DONUVEX-543216 format. One record per residue (C-alpha): residue number from 0; residue in one letter; x negated, y, z. Coordinates in Angstrom, 1 decimal, always signed. Layout:
BEGIN
<atom><resi>NUM</resi><resn>a</resn><x>X</x><y>Y</y><z>Z</z></atom>
...
***
This chain:
BEGIN
<atom><resi>0</resi><resn>x</resn><x>+22.5</x><y>-50.1</y><z>-42.3</z></atom>
<atom><resi>1</resi><resn>x</resn><x>+22.8</x><y>-47.7</y><z>-39.4</z></atom>
<atom><resi>2</resi><resn>x</resn><x>+20.6</x><y>-44.7</y><z>-39.2</z></atom>
<atom><resi>3</resi><resn>x</resn><x>+18.1</x><y>-44.4</y><z>-36.4</z></atom>
<atom><resi>4</resi><resn>x</resn><x>+18.8</x><y>-41.4</y><z>-34.1</z></atom>
<atom><resi>5</resi><resn>x</resn><x>+16.5</x><y>-38.5</y><z>-34.6</z></atom>
<atom><resi>6</resi><resn>x</resn><x>+14.1</x><y>-37.9</y><z>-31.8</z></atom>
<atom><resi>7</resi><resn>x</resn><x>+14.1</x><y>-34.4</y><z>-30.4</z></atom>
<atom><resi>8</resi><resn>x</resn><x>+10.8</x><y>-32.6</y><z>-30.9</z></atom>
<atom><resi>9</resi><resn>x</resn><x>+9.1</x><y>-31.5</y><z>-27.8</z></atom>
<atom><resi>10</resi><resn>x</resn><x>+8.9</x><y>-27.7</y><z>-27.4</z></atom>
<atom><resi>11</resi><resn>x</resn><x>+5.5</x><y>-26.3</y><z>-28.2</z></atom>
<atom><resi>12</resi><resn>x</resn><x>+3.6</x><y>-24.9</y><z>-25.3</z></atom>
<atom><resi>13</resi><resn>x</resn><x>+1.1</x><y>-23.0</y><z>-27.4</z></atom>
<atom><resi>14</resi><resn>x</resn><x>+3.3</x><y>-20.0</y><z>-28.0</z></atom>
<atom><resi>15</resi><resn>x</resn><x>+3.9</x><y>-19.5</y><z>-24.3</z></atom>
<atom><resi>16</resi><resn>x</resn><x>+0.2</x><y>-19.8</y><z>-23.6</z></atom>
<atom><resi>17</resi><resn>x</resn><x>-0.6</x><y>-17.4</y><z>-26.3</z></atom>
<atom><resi>18</resi><resn>x</resn><x>+1.9</x><y>-14.9</y><z>-24.9</z></atom>
<atom><resi>19</resi><resn>x</resn><x>+0.4</x><y>-15.2</y><z>-21.5</z></atom>
<atom><resi>20</resi><resn>x</resn><x>-3.1</x><y>-14.6</y><z>-22.8</z></atom>
<atom><resi>21</resi><resn>x</resn><x>-1.9</x><y>-11.5</y><z>-24.5</z></atom>
<atom><resi>22</resi><resn>x</resn><x>-1.3</x><y>-9.9</y><z>-21.1</z></atom>
<atom><resi>23</resi><resn>x</resn><x>-4.5</x><y>-8.1</y><z>-20.3</z></atom>
<atom><resi>24</resi><resn>x</resn><x>-6.4</x><y>-9.2</y><z>-17.1</z></atom>
<atom><resi>25</resi><resn>x</resn><x>-7.3</x><y>-6.5</y><z>-14.7</z></atom>
<atom><resi>26</resi><resn>x</resn><x>-9.4</x><y>-6.4</y><z>-11.6</z></atom>
<atom><resi>27</resi><resn>x</resn><x>-8.3</x><y>-4.1</y><z>-8.8</z></atom>
<atom><resi>28</resi><resn>x</resn><x>-10.6</x><y>-3.0</y><z>-6.0</z></atom>
<atom><resi>29</resi><resn>x</resn><x>-9.4</x><y>-0.8</y><z>-3.1</z></atom>
<atom><resi>30</resi><resn>x</resn><x>-12.4</x><y>+0.4</y><z>-1.0</z></atom>
<atom><resi>31</resi><resn>x</resn><x>-11.8</x><y>+2.1</y><z>+2.3</z></atom>
<atom><resi>32</resi><resn>x</resn><x>-14.6</x><y>+4.5</y><z>+2.9</z></atom>
<atom><resi>33</resi><resn>x</resn><x>-13.9</x><y>+6.7</y><z>+5.9</z></atom>
<atom><resi>34</resi><resn>x</resn><x>-11.3</x><y>+8.2</y><z>+8.2</z></atom>
<atom><resi>35</resi><resn>x</resn><x>-11.5</x><y>+11.9</y><z>+8.8</z></atom>
<atom><resi>36</resi><resn>x</resn><x>-10.1</x><y>+13.0</y><z>+12.2</z></atom>
<atom><resi>37</resi><resn>x</resn><x>-9.3</x><y>+16.7</y><z>+12.3</z></atom>
<atom><resi>38</resi><resn>x</resn><x>-7.2</x><y>+16.4</y><z>+15.4</z></atom>
<atom><resi>39</resi><resn>x</resn><x>-6.6</x><y>+13.4</y><z>+17.7</z></atom>
<atom><resi>40</resi><resn>x</resn><x>-4.4</x><y>+12.9</y><z>+20.8</z></atom>
<atom><resi>41</resi><resn>x</resn><x>-3.8</x><y>+9.8</y><z>+23.0</z></atom>
<atom><resi>42</resi><resn>x</resn><x>-1.5</x><y>+11.3</y><z>+25.6</z></atom>
<atom><resi>43</resi><resn>x</resn><x>-2.3</x><y>+13.2</y><z>+28.8</z></atom>
<atom><resi>44</resi><resn>x</resn><x>-5.6</x><y>+12.1</y><z>+30.4</z></atom>
<atom><resi>45</resi><resn>x</resn><x>-5.9</x><y>+9.1</y><z>+28.1</z></atom>
<atom><resi>46</resi><resn>x</resn><x>-9.1</x><y>+10.0</y><z>+26.2</z></atom>
<atom><resi>47</resi><resn>x</resn><x>-9.7</x><y>+9.6</y><z>+22.5</z></atom>
<atom><resi>48</resi><resn>x</resn><x>-7.1</x><y>+7.9</y><z>+20.2</z></atom>
<atom><resi>49</resi><resn>x</resn><x>-7.7</x><y>+4.4</y><z>+18.9</z></atom>
<atom><resi>50</resi><resn>x</resn><x>-6.8</x><y>+4.7</y><z>+15.2</z></atom>
<atom><resi>51</resi><resn>x</resn><x>-5.6</x><y>+1.7</y><z>+13.3</z></atom>
<atom><resi>52</resi><resn>x</resn><x>-4.8</x><y>+1.6</y><z>+9.6</z></atom>
<atom><resi>53</resi><resn>x</resn><x>-2.6</x><y>-0.9</y><z>+7.8</z></atom>
<atom><resi>54</resi><resn>x</resn><x>-3.0</x><y>-1.0</y><z>+4.0</z></atom>
<atom><resi>55</resi><resn>x</resn><x>-0.9</x><y>-3.0</y><z>+1.5</z></atom>
<atom><resi>56</resi><resn>x</resn><x>-0.9</x><y>-3.3</y><z>-2.2</z></atom>
<atom><resi>57</resi><resn>x</resn><x>+2.2</x><y>-4.2</y><z>-4.3</z></atom>
<atom><resi>58</resi><resn>x</resn><x>+2.6</x><y>-5.0</y><z>-8.0</z></atom>
<atom><resi>59</resi><resn>x</resn><x>+5.9</x><y>-3.9</y><z>-9.6</z></atom>
<atom><resi>60</resi><resn>x</resn><x>+7.2</x><y>-3.4</y><z>-13.1</z></atom>
<atom><resi>61</resi><resn>x</resn><x>+10.5</x><y>-1.8</y><z>-12.3</z></atom>
<atom><resi>62</resi><resn>x</resn><x>+12.5</x><y>-4.9</y><z>-13.3</z></atom>
<atom><resi>63</resi><resn>x</resn><x>+11.4</x><y>-7.6</y><z>-10.8</z></atom>
<atom><resi>64</resi><resn>x</resn><x>+11.2</x><y>-7.0</y><z>-7.1</z></atom>
<atom><resi>65</resi><resn>x</resn><x>+7.9</x><y>-5.7</y><z>-5.8</z></atom>
<atom><resi>66</resi><resn>x</resn><x>+5.5</x><y>-8.4</y><z>-4.6</z></atom>
<atom><resi>67</resi><resn>x</resn><x>+2.7</x><y>-8.1</y><z>-2.0</z></atom>
<atom><resi>68</resi><resn>x</resn><x>-0.7</x><y>-8.9</y><z>-3.5</z></atom>
<atom><resi>69</resi><resn>x</resn><x>-2.9</x><y>-7.9</y><z>-0.5</z></atom>
<atom><resi>70</resi><resn>x</resn><x>-2.9</x><y>-6.3</y><z>+2.9</z></atom>
<atom><resi>71</resi><resn>x</resn><x>-5.5</x><y>-5.4</y><z>+5.5</z></atom>
<atom><resi>72</resi><resn>x</resn><x>-5.7</x><y>-4.1</y><z>+9.1</z></atom>
<atom><resi>73</resi><resn>x</resn><x>-8.7</x><y>-1.8</y><z>+9.9</z></atom>
<atom><resi>74</resi><resn>x</resn><x>-9.5</x><y>-0.3</y><z>+13.2</z></atom>
<atom><resi>75</resi><resn>x</resn><x>-11.6</x><y>+2.9</y><z>+13.4</z></atom>
<atom><resi>76</resi><resn>x</resn><x>-13.7</x><y>+3.4</y><z>+16.6</z></atom>
<atom><resi>77</resi><resn>x</resn><x>-14.3</x><y>+7.0</y><z>+17.6</z></atom>
<atom><resi>78</resi><resn>x</resn><x>-17.9</x><y>+7.4</y><z>+19.0</z></atom>
<atom><resi>79</resi><resn>x</resn><x>-18.2</x><y>+11.2</y><z>+18.7</z></atom>
<atom><resi>80</resi><resn>x</resn><x>-16.2</x><y>+14.2</y><z>+19.6</z></atom>
<atom><resi>81</resi><resn>x</resn><x>-13.3</x><y>+15.3</y><z>+17.4</z></atom>
<atom><resi>82</resi><resn>x</resn><x>-13.4</x><y>+16.6</y><z>+14.6</z></atom>
<atom><resi>83</resi><resn>x</resn><x>-15.3</x><y>+13.8</y><z>+13.1</z></atom>
<atom><resi>84</resi><resn>x</resn><x>-15.5</x><y>+11.3</y><z>+10.3</z></atom>
<atom><resi>85</resi><resn>x</resn><x>-15.6</x><y>+7.5</y><z>+11.0</z></atom>
<atom><resi>86</resi><resn>x</resn><x>-17.2</x><y>+5.2</y><z>+8.4</z></atom>
<atom><resi>87</resi><resn>x</resn><x>-15.2</x><y>+2.1</y><z>+7.6</z></atom>
<atom><resi>88</resi><resn>x</resn><x>-18.1</x><y>+0.1</y><z>+6.2</z></atom>
<atom><resi>89</resi><resn>x</resn><x>-16.4</x><y>+0.2</y><z>+2.8</z></atom>
<atom><resi>90</resi><resn>x</resn><x>-13.9</x><y>-2.5</y><z>+3.7</z></atom>
<atom><resi>91</resi><resn>x</resn><x>-12.3</x><y>-3.8</y><z>+0.4</z></atom>
<atom><resi>92</resi><resn>x</resn><x>-9.1</x><y>-5.3</y><z>-0.8</z></atom>
<atom><resi>93</resi><resn>x</resn><x>-9.4</x><y>-7.1</y><z>-4.2</z></atom>
<atom><resi>94</resi><resn>x</resn><x>-6.9</x><y>-8.5</y><z>-6.6</z></atom>
<atom><resi>95</resi><resn>x</resn><x>-7.4</x><y>-10.1</y><z>-10.0</z></atom>
<atom><resi>96</resi><resn>x</resn><x>-4.5</x><y>-11.0</y><z>-12.4</z></atom>
<atom><resi>97</resi><resn>x</resn><x>-2.8</x><y>-10.5</y><z>-15.7</z></atom>
<atom><resi>98</resi><resn>x</resn><x>-0.5</x><y>-7.6</y><z>-15.9</z></atom>
<atom><resi>99</resi><resn>x</resn><x>+2.4</x><y>-6.7</y><z>-18.2</z></atom>
<atom><resi>100</resi><resn>x</resn><x>+2.3</x><y>-3.3</y><z>-19.9</z></atom>
<atom><resi>101</resi><resn>x</resn><x>+5.0</x><y>-1.9</y><z>-17.6</z></atom>
<atom><resi>102</resi><resn>x</resn><x>+3.4</x><y>-2.9</y><z>-14.3</z></atom>
<atom><resi>103</resi><resn>x</resn><x>+2.0</x><y>-0.6</y><z>-11.7</z></atom>
<atom><resi>104</resi><resn>x</resn><x>+0.2</x><y>-1.0</y><z>-8.4</z></atom>
<atom><resi>105</resi><resn>x</resn><x>+1.7</x><y>+0.7</y><z>-5.3</z></atom>
<atom><resi>106</resi><resn>x</resn><x>-0.7</x><y>+1.3</y><z>-2.3</z></atom>
<atom><resi>107</resi><resn>x</resn><x>+1.0</x><y>+2.0</y><z>+1.0</z></atom>
<atom><resi>108</resi><resn>x</resn><x>-0.8</x><y>+3.0</y><z>+4.2</z></atom>
<atom><resi>109</resi><resn>x</resn><x>+0.4</x><y>+3.2</y><z>+7.8</z></atom>
<atom><resi>110</resi><resn>x</resn><x>-1.5</x><y>+4.9</y><z>+10.5</z></atom>
<atom><resi>111</resi><resn>x</resn><x>-1.0</x><y>+3.9</y><z>+14.1</z></atom>
<atom><resi>112</resi><resn>x</resn><x>-2.5</x><y>+4.9</y><z>+17.5</z></atom>
<atom><resi>113</resi><resn>x</resn><x>-3.0</x><y>+1.5</y><z>+19.1</z></atom>
<atom><resi>114</resi><resn>x</resn><x>-2.0</x><y>+0.8</y><z>+22.7</z></atom>
<atom><resi>115</resi><resn>x</resn><x>-0.7</x><y>-2.8</y><z>+23.2</z></atom>
<atom><resi>116</resi><resn>x</resn><x>-1.1</x><y>-4.0</y><z>+19.6</z></atom>
<atom><resi>117</resi><resn>x</resn><x>+2.4</x><y>-5.3</y><z>+19.4</z></atom>
<atom><resi>118</resi><resn>x</resn><x>+3.4</x><y>-2.5</y><z>+16.9</z></atom>
<atom><resi>119</resi><resn>x</resn><x>+0.5</x><y>-3.4</y><z>+14.6</z></atom>
<atom><resi>120</resi><resn>x</resn><x>+1.6</x><y>-7.0</y><z>+14.5</z></atom>
<atom><resi>121</resi><resn>x</resn><x>+5.2</x><y>-6.0</y><z>+13.6</z></atom>
<atom><resi>122</resi><resn>x</resn><x>+4.1</x><y>-3.6</y><z>+10.8</z></atom>
<atom><resi>123</resi><resn>x</resn><x>+1.6</x><y>-6.1</y><z>+9.4</z></atom>
<atom><resi>124</resi><resn>x</resn><x>+4.4</x><y>-8.6</y><z>+9.2</z></atom>
<atom><resi>125</resi><resn>x</resn><x>+6.7</x><y>-6.0</y><z>+7.7</z></atom>
<atom><resi>126</resi><resn>x</resn><x>+4.5</x><y>-5.8</y><z>+4.6</z></atom>
<atom><resi>127</resi><resn>x</resn><x>+5.5</x><y>-9.3</y><z>+3.7</z></atom>
<atom><resi>128</resi><resn>x</resn><x>+9.1</x><y>-8.2</y><z>+3.2</z></atom>
<atom><resi>129</resi><resn>x</resn><x>+9.0</x><y>-5.5</y><z>+0.5</z></atom>
<atom><resi>130</resi><resn>x</resn><x>+12.7</x><y>-5.8</y><z>-0.1</z></atom>
<atom><resi>131</resi><resn>x</resn><x>+13.4</x><y>-4.4</y><z>+3.4</z></atom>
<atom><resi>132</resi><resn>x</resn><x>+11.1</x><y>-1.4</y><z>+2.9</z></atom>
<atom><resi>133</resi><resn>x</resn><x>+12.6</x><y>+2.0</y><z>+1.7</z></atom>
<atom><resi>134</resi><resn>x</resn><x>+10.4</x><y>+4.9</y><z>+1.0</z></atom>
<atom><resi>135</resi><resn>x</resn><x>+10.8</x><y>+8.6</y><z>+0.3</z></atom>
<atom><resi>136</resi><resn>x</resn><x>+8.6</x><y>+11.8</y><z>+0.2</z></atom>
<atom><resi>137</resi><resn>x</resn><x>+8.1</x><y>+13.4</y><z>+3.6</z></atom>
<atom><resi>138</resi><resn>x</resn><x>+8.7</x><y>+16.8</y><z>+2.0</z></atom>
<atom><resi>139</resi><resn>x</resn><x>+12.2</x><y>+16.0</y><z>+0.7</z></atom>
<atom><resi>140</resi><resn>x</resn><x>+14.8</x><y>+18.4</y><z>+2.2</z></atom>
<atom><resi>141</resi><resn>x</resn><x>+17.5</x><y>+15.7</y><z>+1.8</z></atom>
<atom><resi>142</resi><resn>x</resn><x>+16.0</x><y>+12.2</y><z>+2.0</z></atom>
<atom><resi>143</resi><resn>x</resn><x>+16.8</x><y>+9.8</y><z>-0.8</z></atom>
<atom><resi>144</resi><resn>x</resn><x>+15.2</x><y>+6.5</y><z>+0.2</z></atom>
<atom><resi>145</resi><resn>x</resn><x>+14.1</x><y>+4.3</y><z>-2.7</z></atom>
<atom><resi>146</resi><resn>x</resn><x>+13.1</x><y>+0.7</y><z>-3.0</z></atom>
<atom><resi>147</resi><resn>x</resn><x>+9.3</x><y>+0.2</y><z>-3.6</z></atom>
<atom><resi>148</resi><resn>x</resn><x>+9.9</x><y>-0.7</y><z>-7.2</z></atom>
<atom><resi>149</resi><resn>x</resn><x>+11.7</x><y>+2.6</y><z>-7.9</z></atom>
<atom><resi>150</resi><resn>x</resn><x>+9.3</x><y>+4.8</y><z>-6.0</z></atom>
<atom><resi>151</resi><resn>x</resn><x>+6.3</x><y>+3.3</y><z>-7.7</z></atom>
<atom><resi>152</resi><resn>x</resn><x>+7.5</x><y>+4.7</y><z>-11.0</z></atom>
<atom><resi>153</resi><resn>x</resn><x>+6.7</x><y>+8.2</y><z>-9.8</z></atom>
<atom><resi>154</resi><resn>x</resn><x>+3.6</x><y>+9.7</y><z>-11.3</z></atom>
<atom><resi>155</resi><resn>x</resn><x>+0.7</x><y>+10.0</y><z>-8.9</z></atom>
<atom><resi>156</resi><resn>x</resn><x>-2.6</x><y>+11.8</y><z>-9.7</z></atom>
<atom><resi>157</resi><resn>x</resn><x>-5.8</x><y>+11.6</y><z>-7.7</z></atom>
<atom><resi>158</resi><resn>x</resn><x>-7.1</x><y>+12.8</y><z>-5.4</z></atom>
<atom><resi>159</resi><resn>x</resn><x>-4.1</x><y>+13.4</y><z>-3.2</z></atom>
<atom><resi>160</resi><resn>x</resn><x>-1.9</x><y>+10.7</y><z>-1.9</z></atom>
<atom><resi>161</resi><resn>x</resn><x>+1.8</x><y>+11.5</y><z>-1.0</z></atom>
<atom><resi>162</resi><resn>x</resn><x>+2.9</x><y>+11.7</y><z>+2.6</z></atom>
<atom><resi>163</resi><resn>x</resn><x>+5.9</x><y>+9.5</y><z>+2.9</z></atom>
<atom><resi>164</resi><resn>x</resn><x>+8.6</x><y>+8.3</y><z>+5.3</z></atom>
<atom><resi>165</resi><resn>x</resn><x>+9.4</x><y>+4.6</y><z>+5.4</z></atom>
<atom><resi>166</resi><resn>x</resn><x>+12.3</x><y>+2.6</y><z>+6.7</z></atom>
<atom><resi>167</resi><resn>x</resn><x>+12.1</x><y>-1.0</y><z>+7.5</z></atom>
<atom><resi>168</resi><resn>x</resn><x>+15.4</x><y>-2.9</y><z>+7.7</z></atom>
<atom><resi>169</resi><resn>x</resn><x>+17.1</x><y>+0.5</y><z>+8.1</z></atom>
<atom><resi>170</resi><resn>x</resn><x>+15.0</x><y>+1.5</y><z>+11.1</z></atom>
<atom><resi>171</resi><resn>x</resn><x>+12.3</x><y>+4.1</y><z>+11.3</z></atom>
<atom><resi>172</resi><resn>x</resn><x>+8.7</x><y>+2.9</y><z>+11.8</z></atom>
<atom><resi>173</resi><resn>x</resn><x>+8.6</x><y>+4.6</y><z>+15.2</z></atom>
<atom><resi>174</resi><resn>x</resn><x>+11.1</x><y>+2.1</y><z>+16.4</z></atom>
<atom><resi>175</resi><resn>x</resn><x>+9.3</x><y>-0.8</y><z>+14.8</z></atom>
<atom><resi>176</resi><resn>x</resn><x>+5.9</x><y>+0.0</y><z>+16.5</z></atom>
<atom><resi>177</resi><resn>x</resn><x>+7.3</x><y>+0.2</y><z>+20.0</z></atom>
<atom><resi>178</resi><resn>x</resn><x>+4.5</x><y>+0.8</y><z>+22.6</z></atom>
<atom><resi>179</resi><resn>x</resn><x>+2.0</x><y>+1.6</y><z>+19.8</z></atom>
<atom><resi>180</resi><resn>x</resn><x>+2.3</x><y>+5.1</y><z>+18.5</z></atom>
<atom><resi>181</resi><resn>x</resn><x>+3.2</x><y>+5.4</y><z>+14.8</z></atom>
<atom><resi>182</resi><resn>x</resn><x>+1.4</x><y>+8.4</y><z>+13.3</z></atom>
<atom><resi>183</resi><resn>x</resn><x>+2.3</x><y>+8.7</y><z>+9.6</z></atom>
<atom><resi>184</resi><resn>x</resn><x>+2.5</x><y>+6.9</y><z>+6.3</z></atom>
<atom><resi>185</resi><resn>x</resn><x>+1.0</x><y>+7.8</y><z>+2.8</z></atom>
<atom><resi>186</resi><resn>x</resn><x>+1.3</x><y>+6.2</y><z>-0.6</z></atom>
<atom><resi>187</resi><resn>x</resn><x>+0.4</x><y>+6.4</y><z>-4.3</z></atom>
<atom><resi>188</resi><resn>x</resn><x>+0.9</x><y>+4.3</y><z>-7.4</z></atom>
<atom><resi>189</resi><resn>x</resn><x>-1.2</x><y>+3.7</y><z>-10.5</z></atom>
<atom><resi>190</resi><resn>x</resn><x>-0.8</x><y>+2.1</y><z>-13.9</z></atom>
<atom><resi>191</resi><resn>x</resn><x>-2.6</x><y>-1.2</y><z>-14.4</z></atom>
<atom><resi>192</resi><resn>x</resn><x>-3.3</x><y>-0.7</y><z>-18.1</z></atom>
<atom><resi>193</resi><resn>x</resn><x>-5.6</x><y>+2.3</y><z>-17.6</z></atom>
<atom><resi>194</resi><resn>x</resn><x>-9.2</x><y>+1.9</y><z>-16.4</z></atom>
<atom><resi>195</resi><resn>x</resn><x>-9.8</x><y>+4.0</y><z>-13.4</z></atom>
<atom><resi>196</resi><resn>x</resn><x>-12.4</x><y>+4.7</y><z>-10.8</z></atom>
<atom><resi>197</resi><resn>x</resn><x>-11.0</x><y>+7.5</y><z>-8.6</z></atom>
<atom><resi>198</resi><resn>x</resn><x>-11.4</x><y>+8.8</y><z>-5.1</z></atom>
<atom><resi>199</resi><resn>x</resn><x>-8.1</x><y>+9.3</y><z>-3.1</z></atom>
<atom><resi>200</resi><resn>x</resn><x>-7.4</x><y>+11.3</y><z>+0.0</z></atom>
<atom><resi>201</resi><resn>x</resn><x>-4.4</x><y>+10.0</y><z>+1.9</z></atom>
<atom><resi>202</resi><resn>x</resn><x>-3.0</x><y>+12.5</y><z>+4.5</z></atom>
<atom><resi>203</resi><resn>x</resn><x>-1.8</x><y>+10.9</y><z>+7.8</z></atom>
<atom><resi>204</resi><resn>x</resn><x>-0.4</x><y>+13.7</y><z>+9.9</z></atom>
<atom><resi>205</resi><resn>x</resn><x>+1.9</x><y>+13.2</y><z>+12.8</z></atom>
<atom><resi>206</resi><resn>x</resn><x>+5.1</x><y>+15.2</y><z>+13.1</z></atom>
<atom><resi>207</resi><resn>x</resn><x>+3.8</x><y>+17.1</y><z>+16.1</z></atom>
<atom><resi>208</resi><resn>x</resn><x>+0.4</x><y>+17.6</y><z>+14.3</z></atom>
<atom><resi>209</resi><resn>x</resn><x>-1.5</x><y>+16.4</y><z>+17.4</z></atom>
<atom><resi>210</resi><resn>x</resn><x>-3.0</x><y>+13.7</y><z>+15.3</z></atom>
<atom><resi>211</resi><resn>x</resn><x>-4.2</x><y>+14.8</y><z>+11.9</z></atom>
<atom><resi>212</resi><resn>x</resn><x>-6.1</x><y>+12.1</y><z>+10.0</z></atom>
<atom><resi>213</resi><resn>x</resn><x>-7.2</x><y>+11.6</y><z>+6.4</z></atom>
<atom><resi>214</resi><resn>x</resn><x>-8.1</x><y>+8.2</y><z>+4.9</z></atom>
<atom><resi>215</resi><resn>x</resn><x>-10.8</x><y>+8.3</y><z>+2.2</z></atom>
<atom><resi>216</resi><resn>x</resn><x>-10.3</x><y>+5.5</y><z>-0.3</z></atom>
<atom><resi>217</resi><resn>x</resn><x>-11.5</x><y>+4.6</y><z>-3.8</z></atom>
<atom><resi>218</resi><resn>x</resn><x>-9.3</x><y>+2.8</y><z>-6.3</z></atom>
<atom><resi>219</resi><resn>x</resn><x>-10.9</x><y>+0.9</y><z>-9.2</z></atom>
<atom><resi>220</resi><resn>x</resn><x>-9.0</x><y>-0.7</y><z>-12.1</z></atom>
<atom><resi>221</resi><resn>x</resn><x>-11.3</x><y>-2.5</y><z>-14.6</z></atom>
<atom><resi>222</resi><resn>x</resn><x>-11.0</x><y>-5.1</y><z>-17.3</z></atom>
***
């Protein structure tokens, strides 16, 4: 009598589900509170600047490529004389997910003086291609551009964000913005496994210092 072939057992899915459930869930909330304008310049006889802020949040664990989890464009309208502080009506960027122990969140901010708006469109689209973004500290005497994943491993402590320089596809952001005037960029990264509710000050100072802005932001990480 011939033996019946043994049927292969289907792999259990319970173990994978259990492993996924072991990764703690975290809720991230980035609140934009105000933009402080210490100095502002919009060219000769062109009045007050028209500040625009582009904010992006990426998750990274140092092994997989950084992935965009949220982005936002916020315009600040100056209604008083400089110096001044412009409320941003606590605009928020939220993200809720499970995170591995090694993962971090990188927050990247670009400041632009808007003219045609074409540069804003280009930068907003650039956020979607993190692999083409390279970043390094603006204070480095000899620039060593890093991928977002690598830069995110640097320790950052509130309340001060880090002024940074950013390349997109090998080009400076000044070239990407075209007719809009790129002002500056700032960034910081935080661990996802530690509860946090911290205020951040992100300096956004142009190279010629004619535009000196500071973004006030609050970053919450809760279970």
